[in-house]
N, C-alpha and C positions, 0 to 999 in steps of 0.2 A: 119613524126613523130618528136617530139622534146624530146631529152634525158633530163632526170633529171639533173640539176646542183646541186652541193653540196657545195657551199660556205657557210660559217658559220658566224653567228653574235652572239657575246656574250654580253649580257647585264651585265654591271659592277655589280658584286655581292656586292661591297662596298656600292652601293646605298641602298641595302636591310639592311645591317648592320647599316648604318647611320639612316635609318628609324626606326629600332628597338631601337637604343639607344636613340632616341628622346622620347621614352616612359619610359626610365629608369634612366634618369639623373636629375630628379627634375625639368624638364621644366614645365611651366604651361600647364595643360592637354588640348588638343584640343578635346578630345572625352568624351562622356558620354555613358555608357553601357545600352542597353535595351535588356532584354532577350526575347526569343521567336520568333525572326525574323532571320531565317537562322542561328541559333546558337546565338552568341553574336555579335551584330553590333557595330561598332564604328561610332557614328553619330556626325558630327561636331557640336560643341556648337555654339549657336547663339550669339556670342560676338566677339569683336576684339581680336586678338591674337598677340603675339610679332612677329616681322619680322623674327627673327632668328628661331623661332619654325616653322613658315610657310615654310621657305626655306628648313628646314631639312625634313619636311614631303613631300612637293611637289617637291623639287629639282628644283625650278625655282627662279631666282632673283626677289624679290618683291620690288617695290618702297617703300621708307620709308614712314611710316604713313598709308599704305594701309590696310583697314580693311578686315577681313575674315568674310563675311556674306552670306554664301550660303543659299539656299532655303530649306534645310533639306535633310536627307539621307546621305549616304557615298559619300565623294567627290573623284571622280576618278582622276581629274587633272584640270589644268588651261591652257588656251590658249587665245590669242587675235584674234583667227580665228573664225569668226561667220558667214561665208559665206554659206548660205543654199543650193545653187545649187550643192555643192560638199560635203555636209554632207552625209556620206555613209549610205546605207539602213540597214546594219547590223553591229552594232558597238560592240556588246557584245555576248559572247557565254558562257553558263554555263556548267560545268562538275560536277562530284561528289566532286571534290576537291574545286571548287570555281568558281568565275565569272571572265572571261577574257574580257578586254575592250581595244579598240584601237581608237584613234581619231587623226585628223590632228591638228598640234600645231604650233603656232607662238609665239614669244616673243617680247617684246618691243625692238625697234631698229633693228628688222629683219623682217619687214613686207613683204618683198619679198621672204623670205626663209621659206618654210614649212617643218616640219619634222613629223614623225610618233611617237606617244607616246603610250606606253603600260602600263596597270595597272592590278593588280590582287587582288581580294578580296578572302582571304583564309577562307573557312568555319570553319576549325578546330580551328584556333586561333582567328578569327574575325578581323585579321589585314588586312588593306589595304596598300599595299606595296609601295605606292608612284609612281609618274609619272616617267617613264623611256623612254628616247629617243631610238628609233631603227634606227640605221644608215644604210639606204638602198640607199644612193646616193642622187642625185639632185632632188628637187621638187617632193616628193612622193605625190600621189593622188589616188583616186579611191579605197580606202582601205576598206576591209571588213574582219571580223573574224568569222569563223564558227567552230562548233564542228566537230572533226574528228572521226576516227574509234574506237580507244581504249582510250576514255576519254582524248584525246589530242585535240589540236586546230590547225587550218590552218589559216594563215594570207595572204590575197590577197592585193597587192599594185602595182601601176604602177609609173614609174619615167622616166627620160630621156632615160634610156636604154631599156625600155619596161615594160611588165607585169610580175610580179613575184608572186610565191607562196612560202611562208615560212612555215616550219613545226617545231613545238617545240618538238624536239626529247627528250630532257631532260629539266627540269625546267629552264626557263629563257635563253635558248640557242635556236636560230632560225637557221634552215638549209634552204638555198635557193634551192628548189627542182625543180623549173620550171621557165623558162624565155622565152618569145616570144615577138616579136615586136607588139606594139599596145597601145591603151589607153582605158579608160572607161570600165574596166572589171567588171564582176559579177561572183560569184562562187557558187557552190552547191556541197555537199559531203554527201554520204550515204554508209555505209559499205565499200567495197573496191573501190568504184567509186568516182572519183573527176572530176568535169566538170567545165570549164571556158568558158564564152562567152566574146568577145571583138571586138573592132574596130581596125583592123590591119593596115589600111592605113591613119588614121587620118581624115577621112571625116565625122565623127560623125554618121556613119552608121554601126551598128553591122554586122559583116560579117564572123566571124570565131568562131569555137567551138573546144575546145581541151578536150579530155577525156582520163583518165587513169583508167583502170579496175583492176590495181594491187596496188592501193593506192599510197603511196609515193615511192614505189620501181619500178614502171613500167614506160614505155614510155607513153607520151601523144600523142595521135593520133589527127591530125588536120583535121577538116571537115568544109565545108562551112555552114553558117547559112541559113535558108530558105529564098527564095526570098520574098521581101516585096510586098504585093499586092497593086494594084492601082498606082504604080510608085511613092509612097510616100517616103519621106526621113525618115530615121529611127533614132530617138533620143535615142541612146543607154544609155545615162545618166539616163534615167528613166526605165531601164530594171530591171527585177527581175527573176533570174534563180532559179528553184526549182526542186529537184529530190525526187519523192515520193518513200519512202522506202518500202512501202507495195506492190505497183504495179510495181515499177521499171520504171514508166513513167517520162520522162523529160519534164518540162514545162518552157517556156520562155515567160514572160509577158512583153509587151512593149507599149510605146506611139509612135504614128506616127504623123508627121506634113507635110502637103502638101505644095508645093511652094506657094499656095494661102493662107496659114494660117489655113486651115481646119485640124482638128485632128481626129485621130482614136485611139481606144484602141483595141489591139489584143493580142491573145496568141497563141503560137505554142506548139503542143503536139507531142512528139516523143516516140514511143514504141520500137525503135530499136537503142538506144544510139546515136541518132542524124543523122542516115543515111537517114531517111525520116521524113517529118513533115506534120502534119495536121494543117493548119492555120485557125483560126477562128477570125473574127472581132466581138468583144463583144459590141462595141459602135462606131458610126460614128457621128461626130459633125454635128448638124442640125437635128438629129433624136429627135423627141419629146418623152420624157419618163417622166411619172409622172407630166405631164403638164409643163415640163421644158426642156431646152436644156443645156447640160453640155459643158463648154468650155475646152475640154480636150487637146487642143493644148498648154495650158498655165500652165506649170509646174504641170502636173497631179498628181505627188507625189504618185506613185504606190507602193503597197506592196502586196505580194502574198505568200500563203502557202497552203499545202495540208493536208487532213485528211486521216486516215487509210483506209477509204472506197474508196479511189481513187478520191475523189472530189477535184477540184481545186478552191480555194477561193481567191478573189481579192478585194481590197479596194483602193479607190482613192479619191482625193480632187475633189468634185463635184461642184466647183464654176461654176455658170451659170446664166441663165436668166429664169424667170417665163414667160411662153407664154401667150400672150393676147388671150382670147377665140376666136376661128375661125380666128386667125391671126398668123400662125405658125412662121412667120419671125419677129414678133414684141414681145418685152418684156415690161412688166409693172413694174418689179422690179428685182433686182439681188438676187440670192440665194447662200448659202454657206454651203451646206451639206457635210458630209462625206458619201460616197456611197459604198455599198457592192454588190457583184455579185458572183455567182458560176456557174460552167459549168454543174451542175445537173439541176438546176431550171431555169437558164438564166433570172432571175428576179432582177431588180435594187431595192435595199432597202436603204433608207436614214436613217442612224444610229443616226444622231444628232436630237435633239428635234426640233420641228417646230419653237420654240421661238428663237433659234440661227441659224437654218439652212434655214428657210423659213419665214422670218419676214420682211414685207415691210418697217417697221420702221427702219430696219438696212441697207436697200439698199444703197450701195455706201459707207457705213461706215466701212466695214470690208475689204477694199482693200487698198493697198499702194497708195500714191499719184503718184507713178511711173506709175500707171495704171488709174489715174484720180480720185482716192479715196480721201476722206476727211482727214483721219488720216495719219500720216507719218509712217505707218506700213511697215514692210519688208516682210510680208506674206499675203496671200489672204485667208480670211474666216477662217474656221476650218481646220487646215492644218496638213500636215505630218502624215497621218494615217499609223499605223503599225499593223501587224496582227500576232497572235500566236495561235497555235492549240494544242489539246490534244485528242488522240484517234480518234473516228469517229464523235463525236457530239459536243465537246466543242471548241468554238472559242472566242477569246478575241481580240478586236480592240481598240487601243488607238490613241489619236490625241491631237493636241494643240488647245485650245479654249480660246477665249477672256473672261476676267472677267467682271461681271456685279454686280452692287450694289443693284439691284432689278430686277423686271421683265425686260427681255431684251428689250432695247430701245436705241436709239442714246444718250439719256441723262443719261443712267445708265452705260455706258461703263466706266470702272475703268481706270484712267490714270496710267501709269507705273512710278515707282520710278526711279530716275536718279541720280546716285552717283555724276555725274559731276555738277549737280545743287544743290545737297543736299536736294532734295524734289521731288514732283511729276512733271512729264512732260506731259502736256495735249496733246502733239502732238503724243504720243505713247500710245497704249493700253496694259494693263497688261494681261498676259496669264497664264493659268494653263494647266495641263495634265488631260484629261478626258478619259473615256473608257466605253465600253459596252460588254456584254457577251451573247452568245447564247449557250444553252445546248441541242439543237435539230438539230445541223448540219447547222445552218444558216437560218432555217425556221422562227423563231421568235427571237426577241432580247429584252434585258432589256432596261429600261430607262437609259440614260447616267448617269454615276456617276463620281464624282471628285476622282482623284487618287493621284495627287502630285502637288506641287507648293506652293509658299508662297503668301499671299495677297499683291497686288500692285506691284508684281515683274514680270519680263518677264521670264517665264519658258517655254522653247521651244524645238523643234527638238526631240520629243520622239523616242526612238529606243528600240525595245524589241527583246529578243531571241525568234525566231519563234516557239520554242519547249517549252511548259510548262513543268516544271521539277517536278518529284516526288522525295522528299527527306525527310527523317525522319518522315514518316507518313503524309506528307503534300504536297500540290501541289502549285508551285510557278511560278508567272509571274515575269521575270527579266526585269526591266525597267531602262533605262538611259535617261537623258534629260539635256539640258543646261540652266544654270541660267546666265542671262546677266544683270549686274547692271547698265550698261550705254547703253540705247537704241540706235539702229543704226546698220548698216551692213558694214563690211569692204570692201565689193565689191563695194557698191555705195557711201559710205562716209568714209573718213579716220577718224575714231573715235577709236583709239587704247585704249582698256581697257581690263582687264582680265575678262574672263568668266569662269565659273566653270561647269564641267561635273559632274552631280549628279547621284548616283545609288540608286534605291529603290527596295527591294525585296517585292513583294506583295503576301501574301498567298491567294490562290484562294478562300478559305472560307471567308476571310475578304472582298475580292472584292465582293463576293455575298451577304454579309450582307446588303449592301445598295440597293440591288435589290429587290424591292417589287412589282413594277408596270411596266410590259413590255409596249413597245410603242404600239400605236394604240388607237382607240376610244373604251373605256371601256363601255360595255353594262350597261345601267342604271339599278340600283337595284340589281345587282349581288355583292356578297361579299364573300371573303375567309378569315376566321378568324384564329387567332393563335391557333395551337393545344394545348391540355392540357391533362395530365401534360406534361411539357417540361422543362428539360430533362425527358425521360421516360424509363421504362423497365418493361415488354416488349411491353405493349399496350398503345396506345394513341388515343384520339378522335380528329377529324378534323371537325369543324363546317363550314357550308357554306350556302349561301342564293341564291335562284334562283329568278330572276326578275319576277315581277308581270305584266310586260308589254306584256306577251305572252298569247294568248287565247287558249282554248281547241282545239286540232287538229293542233296547231302550236307551241307546246312546243319545246324548244331548246334541242339539243343533248348536254348533260353535261358530262364532263370527269374530274375525279380527279385521278392524277397519282403521283407516287413516283419516284424520281430520286436520284442517288448517286452523289458525287462531280465531277465525270467524265462526267456527263450528260447522263449516261446510265439509261434507264428505269428499275426500280426495280419491280414495280407492278402497275397494274391498279385497283383502288379501286371502281371507278364508271365509267360506260360508258352506258348511257341510256337517253332517253328523260325524263325530269323532269317537273312536274307542279310547278307553283310558290309556294314558301314556304321556311321554314328553315329546314335544314337537318344536320345530324351528321353522319359521316362515321368513322368506327374504323379501325385501322391498328395494327396488332399483331406482327410487326417486322419481317415478313417473306416475301420472294420474291414470284414471280409468280408461282414458282414450289413448294412452301410450305417449303422452306429451311430457317432457321433463318439467318438473315443478321448480319454482325459484327457491333460492336459499331462504332459510328461516326456521321458525319453530313449528313443529308438527306434533300431533297427539295420536297415539294409537290405543285402541280400546278392545278389550276382550269381553265378549258376551257369551253366556251359556244359557240357551233357552231365552227366558224373559229377564234373566238376572245379569246386571252389569257386574263383572268381576273386578275390573280395575281399568284405570286410565293412566297412561304414562306419557312423559314428554321426551321428545328427541329433537336434535338440531342438525339440519342439513346445511353444510358450508361448502360452497363451490369456489 
């Protein structure tokens, strides 16, 4: 067992006072207010600002003449550190007070020195309190931040002395409550339980698990991680630890790479706090799925989360090859999907559209030249997927996606802006943040929608709080991503330039507004029209059309269902076989038990057989 340590780190309070005074001494305003987004947001203006103002807000020395041009949203902080293999899987955690954010930071002149930086967006005031260094010793890495038990947060980090857990006992004061030898940790917390998985001997194989069942006041009991199947080496840098609060089941999802370069994706499931594990291989490289092979040994970029029904949901970068028919070892073009899987259905679903995920015209274009690609990109395909959940049915996945000026094609890839050139750099592709949502537990998914990012800019490395938050009558997805004004990567090329970490709070209803057509082949001739009146009270009409392509005796099973914003079914209006024609169904604002529902946003969905035709939004106002 490892006893809690209680060394304390105080973040200088003067930094907060200097931040507040920057808004009150007549300085040129950096912020414009926009109501309705988590209270009042302070969104950076899209214009240059004075060096003195930037320095006071960000608390970093800024080279003279440097412009402040982030891609939109609240700016968490700046760094010259843009090395994706060590971008942490969970960089932000939302509580009822605000959003906590942590990131690895380097400054000019200190490229070999990494520190941890912390920032906080306060919901009550709308203030973003500026970047604050957390002094935890030499070369911190492997940092994550998670929500704790009582609206507090836990910070995980490793440095030359080992793996640490820091607990914010009072605002802006961190207590070091745990230390163990090791590297590459990952953390999960729920209720009184805190769990940490790590590599204790530095061989890049996760081997140790530590659990406290008394939150920050108890001992952490050490246990071995499960043996890895097939004698593969374990890449703990791509692990994701998750503790399901409803079932108490502990999940560890990881990537494996064999000495010969073959990869596997697996997850371990423990029902007894890590004493025993059930190991399942979800994918082994070489297996043909959806007419493709996924190259999971190559930075699979895993993200995992659970829903309240105990289902474990996993998403990963599905870079791979399309298999030549009847030749399973040969590929005719490369593919770049984001892929979803869960342990209930064990089915692989590609979330990206075929235009960007399975387009022969893009084969070889969405890979870095480090891997033989054409563009000088630093990521592969549609990258860095992250997942968030709500209840039992609602799942959101976000990822980084290349910009296109038209239909996806090698000729429509948008080149990225490069501050060092003062113009576009055709060697790099601009990227934005995209996402998709499921409101039925991962069975069906919406068409991908744009979420964040600026045209021609590199907006990358999305990170979300895995828990969609309910606050002030609304559901929020909390997103952070990095804006890089000078393309390149500090790991492979020494191109020191400041990058900005940007925050964006996305109301779930706003996210769903852009979702009209789920993925898949839409049956010809079917149509779901907008309800009328809308808004309504208490009754509305929903028109729909059934395809004329079906003959008597072969009419499709048609369903029209109502859902709330949590993805929960409210009422089934239609469930029967329908002959071709135009129909209208009425909804009286009551649920399946005849009870009146409350005012708010609702969604109605038309399904024909196994095909989702369309999902639309309506508003009940009483």
